[in-house]
C-alpha positions in Angstrom: 137.1 110.3 112.5 133.3 109.6 112.3 131.5 109.5 115.6 128.1 108.1 116.5 125.6 109.8 118.7 126.0 108.7 122.3 123.4 106.2 123.4 122.0 105.7 126.9 124.0 103.0 128.6 121.6 101.6 131.2 122.3 98.2 129.7 126.1 98.4 130.3 125.8 96.7 133.6 125.9 93.5 131.6 129.3 93.1 129.9 129.8 92.1 126.3 130.2 88.4 125.3 133.6 86.9 124.6 135.3 86.5 121.3 134.7 83.6 118.9 137.6 81.2 118.5 140.2 82.5 116.1 138.9 86.1 116.3 141.2 89.0 115.4 141.1 92.8 115.9 139.2 92.9 112.6 136.3 91.0 114.3 136.1 92.8 117.6 133.7 91.7 120.4 130.2 92.8 119.9 129.3 95.9 122.0 125.8 94.8 122.9 124.4 98.1 121.6 126.9 100.1 123.6 130.4 101.4 123.0 133.6 99.3 122.6 135.5 98.8 125.9 139.2 99.5 126.2 141.4 98.6 129.2 144.5 100.5 130.2 147.3 99.1 132.3 150.7 99.9 133.7 153.5 98.3 135.7 151.1 98.5 138.8 148.8 96.0 137.1 147.3 93.6 137.8 145.9 94.8 141.1 145.4 92.4 144.0 142.6 89.8 143.9 139.5 91.0 145.7 136.7 88.5 144.9 135.9 85.3 143.1 136.4 85.4 139.4 138.9 85.4 136.5 142.3 86.9 136.8 144.9 88.1 134.3 148.7 88.8 134.2 150.9 90.7 131.9 151.5 87.5 130.0 147.8 86.4 129.7 145.0 88.9 129.2 142.5 86.5 127.7 140.1 87.3 130.6 140.0 90.9 129.5 139.0 89.9 126.0 136.5 87.3 127.3 134.8 90.0 129.3 134.3 92.2 126.2 137.5 94.4 125.9 138.3 95.4 122.4 141.7 97.0 123.1 144.5 97.4 125.7 146.6 100.5 126.2 149.8 99.9 128.2 151.9 102.6 129.8 155.3 102.8 128.0 156.8 105.2 130.6 156.6 108.4 132.6 158.9 111.2 133.4 161.9 109.6 131.8 161.4 106.1 133.2 160.2 103.2 131.1 157.5 100.8 132.3 158.7 97.2 133.0 155.6 95.3 131.9 154.7 97.2 128.7 156.1 94.8 126.1 154.6 91.7 127.8 151.2 93.3 128.1 151.2 94.3 124.5 152.3 90.8 123.3 149.6 89.2 125.4 147.0 91.6 124.1 147.9 90.8 120.5 147.7 87.1 121.1 144.3 87.6 122.6 143.0 89.6 119.7 143.0 92.9 121.4 144.0 96.1 119.7 147.3 97.3 121.3 148.2 100.8 122.3 150.7 102.7 124.4 150.6 105.8 126.5 153.3 108.0 128.0 152.8 110.1 131.1 154.4 113.5 130.5 155.8 115.0 133.7 157.1 118.5 134.3 160.5 117.7 135.8 161.9 116.3 132.6 162.2 118.1 129.2 159.1 117.4 127.1 161.0 116.6 123.9 163.3 114.2 125.7 160.2 112.4 127.0 158.6 112.3 123.6 161.8 110.9 122.1 161.9 108.1 124.7 158.2 107.4 124.0 158.6 107.2 120.2 161.8 105.1 120.4 160.1 102.7 122.7 157.0 102.5 120.5 159.0 102.0 117.4 161.1 99.2 119.0 157.9 97.5 120.1 156.5 97.7 116.6 159.6 96.1 115.1 160.1 93.6 117.9 157.7 90.9 116.8 155.1 89.9 114.1 151.7 91.3 115.0 148.1 90.4 114.3 146.9 93.9 114.9 147.3 96.6 112.2 148.7 99.4 114.4 149.9 100.5 117.8 147.9 103.5 119.1 149.9 106.4 120.5 148.6 108.3 123.5 149.9 111.2 125.6 148.9 111.4 129.3 149.5 115.0 130.3 150.2 115.7 134.0 147.6 117.8 135.7 150.1 120.6 136.1 151.5 120.5 132.6 152.6 123.7 130.8 151.0 124.5 127.5 154.5 124.7 125.8 155.3 121.2 127.0 152.0 119.8 125.7 152.7 121.4 122.3 156.3 120.3 122.2 155.5 116.7 123.1 152.7 116.6 120.5 155.0 118.1 117.8 157.9 115.8 118.5 155.8 112.7 118.4 154.2 113.8 115.1 157.5 114.8 113.6 159.1 111.4 114.2 156.1 109.2 113.5 153.7 111.2 111.3 151.0 110.4 113.9 149.1 112.9 116.1 148.8 111.2 119.5 145.6 111.0 121.6 145.5 113.5 124.5 144.5 112.1 127.9 143.5 114.8 130.4 142.5 114.5 134.0 139.5 116.5 135.4 142.0 119.3 136.3 141.2 122.9 137.0 144.7 124.0 135.9 144.4 122.2 132.5 140.8 123.5 131.9 142.0 127.1 132.5 145.2 126.6 130.5 143.5 125.1 127.4 140.3 127.1 127.4 142.2 130.3 127.4 144.6 129.4 124.5 144.4 131.5 121.4 142.4 130.3 118.3 145.4 129.0 116.4 146.7 127.0 119.4 143.3 125.5 120.0 143.0 124.4 116.4 146.4 122.7 116.7 145.5 121.0 120.0 142.1 119.9 118.6 144.0 117.6 116.2 144.6 115.3 119.2 141.5 113.3 120.0 140.3 113.9 123.5 140.5 111.0 126.1 138.7 112.3 129.2 138.8 111.0 132.8 135.6 111.1 134.8 134.8 108.6 137.5 131.9 110.2 139.2 129.2 112.8 138.2 130.0 115.0 141.2 133.9 115.0 141.0 135.8 118.1 140.0 133.7 120.7 141.8 135.6 123.7 143.1 135.7 127.5 143.3 136.3 127.8 139.5 134.2 125.0 138.0 131.2 123.1 139.1 131.1 119.3 138.9 130.9 118.5 135.2 128.2 115.9 135.7 128.8 113.8 132.6 131.3 113.6 129.7 129.5 116.3 127.8 129.8 118.7 130.8 133.6 118.0 131.0 134.0 118.6 127.2 132.2 122.0 127.7 134.5 123.0 130.5 137.6 122.6 128.4 136.1 124.7 125.6 138.3 123.1 123.1 136.9 119.9 121.6 133.4 119.4 120.1 133.2 115.9 121.5 135.2 113.2 123.3 136.7 110.1 121.8 137.7 107.9 124.8 136.2 108.1 128.3 138.0 106.6 131.2 135.0 105.9 133.4 136.7 103.4 135.7 139.8 104.2 137.7 141.6 102.8 140.8 142.7 104.6 144.0 145.3 103.2 146.5 144.0 103.4 150.0 145.4 101.7 153.1 147.5 99.3 151.2 144.6 98.2 148.9 143.3 99.3 145.6 139.8 100.7 145.5 137.8 100.9 142.2 136.2 104.2 141.4 133.6 103.8 138.6 131.1 106.2 137.1 127.5 105.1 138.0 124.9 107.8 137.6 122.0 108.7 135.4 122.1 107.0 132.1 125.7 105.7 132.6 125.4 102.7 134.9 128.8 100.9 134.9 129.5 98.0 137.2 132.2 98.3 139.9 134.2 95.4 138.4 134.7 94.5 134.7 132.6 91.4 134.0 133.7 88.5 136.1 137.2 89.8 136.8 138.4 89.1 140.4 140.2 92.5 140.8 139.7 96.2 139.7 141.0 97.4 136.4 141.1 100.8 134.7 138.7 100.9 131.8 137.3 103.1 129.1 134.7 103.3 126.4 135.2 104.5 122.8 132.7 107.0 121.4 131.8 105.1 118.2 131.3 101.7 116.6 133.7 98.8 116.5 134.4 99.6 112.9 135.2 103.2 113.7 137.4 102.0 116.6 139.7 100.1 114.1 139.9 103.2 111.8 140.7 105.4 114.8 143.4 103.0 115.9 145.0 103.2 112.5 144.7 107.0 112.1 146.4 107.6 115.5 148.8 104.7 115.6 152.0 103.5 113.9 151.9 100.5 111.6 153.0 97.1 113.0 155.2 94.5 111.4 153.3 91.4 110.1 
């Protein structure tokens, strides 16, 4: 995948404009000189309303598209349990002209191959279940912060064996995972590197501890893993649950000034940027996704 040089994002406090009527994933929202925005959701979404603005449901995500999102990645399942809203979110995303994707959270208490089989079967059923506008369904693996290296490799291998697709690897800012992957042998690193890196970093000073300092920015986190040469997706906006209420946690430091809420949405949402152009995003989606029925 071709990647562009990362540009300063001081201007990203202003969100992208909405789509033109009749737009499709082939004509993604303009990025206003920045990077395409991707929203990820699960059965916990949408979160509770917190301010005036537009809302969304699993059956209508047009507000996400209107605020500049180019894609939506829904959780298919975790630890052997399927998500209840995944199909509805993906159908709504496709109707709104968003690129659809799915992720599965691998957990250590269930066999990795069994979880991979559940993920692939669910993704294939979704791909066959309707006629789609989008060309492909992106496949992503969300590896638990305490994952074993053997489980990561077995999950990756099983998904590729059944689909021909190498999934995207989502990794938290985890000391265990950094030590695990950075100490892998050269052959294992080369294999892992085939999975594009989707990083999670919500603050410049997060992740500091006795082993690693705070990474500071995405490049710092890439360096701590000592595996990839660059990142592909960055989850810069997450959500914590505190005192019965969701709290947005959003990276806002130095050149990366992201607003607390996504455009005029009335509630927090987990969001990401893609390290490339809209055209590269579509190619990436097809390279790491399964074809959809049209």
